[in-house]
N, C-alpha and C positions, 0 to 999 in steps of 0.2 A: 504494500500500500504506500503510495507516494502522496505526500501532502504538497499541494501547490501553494506557493507563497505569492501573495498579490504583488503585482509589478511595482506599485507605489512604495511598498516596503523595501524592495530591492533597491530602488532608486534613491530613496530618502533615508536610508539607515545611517549615513554619516550625520545628517541633520538631526535625526532623532537622538543619536549618541551625544552630539554637542549640546542639545537641549537638556538632556539628563545631567550632563556635567555642569552646565550653567546653573540649573535649578539647585543642584546639590551644593555648589559653592556658596551661592547667595543664601540659601536656606541654612546652611551650617553656620555662617557668620551671624545671621540674624537670630538664630536660636541660641547661640552662645551669648550674644549681647542681651537678649531678653531674659535668659536665665540669670545672668550676672547682675542685671538691674532689677531682678525680682518682678518682672512684668508677666505675671502668670497668664492673663488673658491673651496677651500677644503671643506668648510661647505656645499656647494651645492652638490658636488660630494659625500660626506659622507652621506648626507641626501637622495640622490636618489638611490645610488647603494647598494645592499645587497650582501656582499662578504663573509659571514660567519665569519666576524671579521677580515679578512685579511687586507683590506684597512684601517680600523681604527687603527689596530695595527701598520701598517707601518707609518701612520701619527703621531701617538703618540710618537713612538720611533725615528723617523727620521726627521720629519718636524715641530714638535710643539715646539721646543726649542725656548725660547725667546732670541732675540739678545741682547747682553750686550751693555749698553750705556757707552759711554766714557766720 
């Protein structure tokens, strides 16, 4: 029994692999920062949702800044 692979999978497997690596890198950084800053809700959202790096990038640049102590 031979399983036929769709043509689009054969053509776009490098793009799919790059997408996986891109998402993993941004998600790893964002999860690390969310855990370190004790942002539990952000950590859970980042862990559950795969958004091709969009949500992790938004978190890293907009919400992960540490508040300055006075």
